[in-house]
C-alpha positions, 0 to 999 in steps of 0.5 A, a space after each residue: 503486343 499482350 494478348 487481347 491488346 487488339 481491343 484496346 483503345 489507342 489511349 490505352 496502349 502505353 509506351 511500355 507495351 510498345 517497348 516490349 513488343 519492340 524488344 521481343 521482335 528485336 531479339 527474334 530478328 537478332 536470333 534468326 540473323 545468328 542462325 542464318 549466318 552460321 548456315 550461310 558459312 556452310 552455304 556461301 552461294 546461298 543468295 536467298 539466305 543472304 537476302 533474308 539476313 539483309 531483310 532482317 537487318 532492314 527490318 530492325 533498322 526501321 522499327 528502331 528508327 520509328 521509336 527514336 532509337 537512333 543508335 540502334 537504327 544507325 548500327 543496323 544500317 551499318 550492318 545493312 551496308 556490309 550485307 549489301 556489299 556481300 550481296 552485290 559481290 564486292 565482298 565474298 562470303 567467307 569465314 572471317 566475314 561471318 565471324 565479323 557479322 556474328 559480332 555485329 549481332 552480339 553488339 546490336 543486342 547490347 545497344 538495343 539493351 542499353 538504349 532502351 534501358 532506364 539509363 538510355 546510354 549506349 557503350 562507346 565501345 559498341 558504337 565505335 565498333 560500328 563506326 569501324 565496320 566498313 574498315 573491319 570488313 575489308 580487313 577480314 576479307 583480306 585476312 588482316 586484322 587482329 592477331 590470334 591472341 587478340 581474337 581469343 581475348 575478344 571472343 571470351 569478352 564477347 561470349 561473356 557479354 553475349 550471355 549477360 545481354 541475353 539474361 538482361 533482355 529475358 529479364 525485361 521481356 518475360 512479361 510480354 505475352 504473359 507474366 510467368 509469375 501470374 501463369 504460376 498462380 493461375 495454375 496454383 488456383 486451378 489446383 486448389 480448385 481441383 482439391 475443392 472439387 474432389 472434397 465436394 464430390 466426397 461429401 456429396 457422396 457421403 451425404 447421400 445426395 440425389 443422382 441429379 445433383 451428383 451428375 451436375 457435380 460430375 459435369 462440372 468436374 469434366 469442364 474443370 478438367 478441360 480448363 485445367 488442361 488448357 491452363 497447362 498448355 499455356 505453360 508448354 513451350 517448344 524446345 527449339 529456341 533453347 536448342 538452336 541458340 547453341 548453334 552459335 556455342 558450337 561454332 565459337 567453341 570448336 573455332 577457339 579450339 581448332 576443332 570442327 563439329 556441327 550440332 544436330 537438332 532433332 525434336 525441337 518442336 517437342 513442347 515442355 513446361 516452361 520451368 524445364 526451360 529455365 532449369 535446362 539452360 545452364 546444364 545444356 551449356 555445360 554439357 555441350 562444352 564438355 562434349 566439345 572439350 573432352 569428347 570431340 577430338 581434333 580433326 587430325 585425330 579423328 581422321 587417324 581413327 577413321 572418323 569424319 574430321 567434323 564431329 557431330 553433337 546431337 540435341 534430341 527431344 522426344 515425348 516417352 510414356 508421359 515424360 519428356 526425354 532430352 538427350 545430348 550425345 556426341 561421336 567423340 572419344 567417350 568417357 574413360 572408364 578406367 580413369 573415372 574409376 581411378 579418380 573415384 578410388 583416390 577420393 575414397 568414394 569407393 573401396 578397391 574391392 567393389 565391383 561396379 557396373 559402367 552406369 555406376 561408375 559413370 554416375 561419379 562424374 556428377 559428384 561435386 569436384 569430381 573431374 578427370 581433366 589434367 588441366 583447367 581451362 576456360 571451358 572445363 576441368 574445375 569439376 563444377 559443371 556436372 554437379 550443377 547438371 545433377 542439382 538442376 535435373 533433381 530440381 525437375 524431379 528428373 533422372 539421368 542415364 549415361 551411356 558411353 563407349 570409348 572411341 565411339 562417343 557418349 550419350 546422356 539421357 534426361 527424363 522429366 515429368 510432362 508437367 511439373 505442377 500436377 501429376 497423375 498419382 497412385 495413392 497409398 497408405 501406411 498406418 495413419 499416413 497417406 502417400 502419393 507415388 507418381 503413376 508413370 513410375 508404378 509397374 504393378 502391385 502384388 501381395 507380399 509373400 506370407 514368409 516375408 510378412 513375418 520378417 519385421 526388417 526394413 528391407 528384403 528380397 522377393 522373387 518377381 517372375 523369377 528375378 530378385 526384387 529388393 523391397 523397403 518397408 515404408 513403415 520402418 523407413 519413415 519411422 511410423 511405428 505401429 504394427 503391420 496388417 496381416 496382408 501387406 501389398 508391395 508396389 513395384 516402382 521403376 526409374 532409369 531401368 531400376 526396379 524395387 518394391 515398396 511395402 505398403 498397408 493399403 492401396 487407395 488407387 489412382 488420383 490427380 495430385 497438385 504438387 506443393 512445395 515443402 519449403 526450404 525447411 524440408 527440402 532434401 528430406 530423403 525419399 520425399 519430393 513434395 506434398 499434396 492436399 487430399 480431398 478430405 483436406 489432409 496432407 499427403 507427401 509425394 514420394 521421391 521414386 529415384 531416391 527410394 530406388 537409391 536406397 533400396 539398391 544401397 541396402 542390398 548385396 543382390 544385384 538386380 538384372 
């Protein structure tokens, strides 16, 4: 139940609260059943695993029955009977039966969603499935039943329905423990208080208040920082659930394609901002589909190449220097560098005389409509998936790095800020304007050489410990006008292994910035990712470091090693 509900009087516990609890618990049971069934397929002799699946079905039946959801209870009872026959040895644990049981999970999810909905009507197809379950189990155990084409059609229908049911279920249960919108509002208020705190601190210092008053204000500020950290922690959720739901995806896709692969999960306990979870659902699905369709070879092909016939797809999450890193890699065929370059040339994305690094070539796969697939399938080939991935990563202020070796596999690395609402920033000034750089993107600061100060162009190149460093003048880039001071500074920024310098007038130093959206009208401004309010009430723009690096590299013929 919702936090604090243990203190409610019985008359305050509403049917809606009970229903929400049931829905969350039912989804937890069904998700665990799904994972355990996939594990049971590889460990058919594991009796404890089979017993655990039976207990989950039994618990779901009891919960549904106690709330009067008879269709759910009867359907769960049918699953319970089938599992009991497997427990006592009447039916042996084999792949066709596992497939059938996974279908029961899909239909149970559908029945729960429909029976607890406003209409409270359950699909006759779903109910008929459970009526036929005993016969279907016998047919599955004997190898009889639907033909290959019927199975494939049913698989596609069930995959689509399963994703729709999950979406519908999530929409109805997202407010169980805490409403996401209320949490966002709470964080926004915390940010507003942080701004007010900073402004009050400045005023107290300017007005020359007593040390006792200033110390009291500093103590309040320390307490508020602790409160703000707790609010941020509420937003953090583990990646394990979103990773583990792809165990079923990998199984279903490889079976439909006649391939063999397993999903390996590393770092599932890493916690990320809840917004990351929402934005990463579709990209992860696209990437896993691509890995299985384009990357993982058939068992025969892998065996001929000296590889394990069973492919390997890894989902990995790690903390790294104030950022969250998510990686997806496979040990398949890798990206075809030559074919990608040929496609880019044919689409006019690059001229024939340009020399491009592997990283630059691989980035073409994220362009809209770009695909090297020779045929369109139900999994890929339309050139839309990777574009969706890039847009989702951009929305999270993240970066993408691609590594690949032909014949050995591909790794995609996504890096996001630890929090998407409040950042540690580095404040700079140009003319009368102030800007904020994400602190984790700042490497160092140095004085612009005198010979470069005389150069009034937008950009140039300086030597940084013997290596060329391209730089941009923010004054010219943002058309601020006015004349530069006699002494200018260079802030060296980095992202995804690249470095560039930003020439500024003043270095204000570190500060915490509460990110404010610029709104739809100002979205997509080059070099700008958001805004914040300073302690004196003025607005400062937050700079988009990957975008500025792209601009710096585009303007320079020199390649930074």
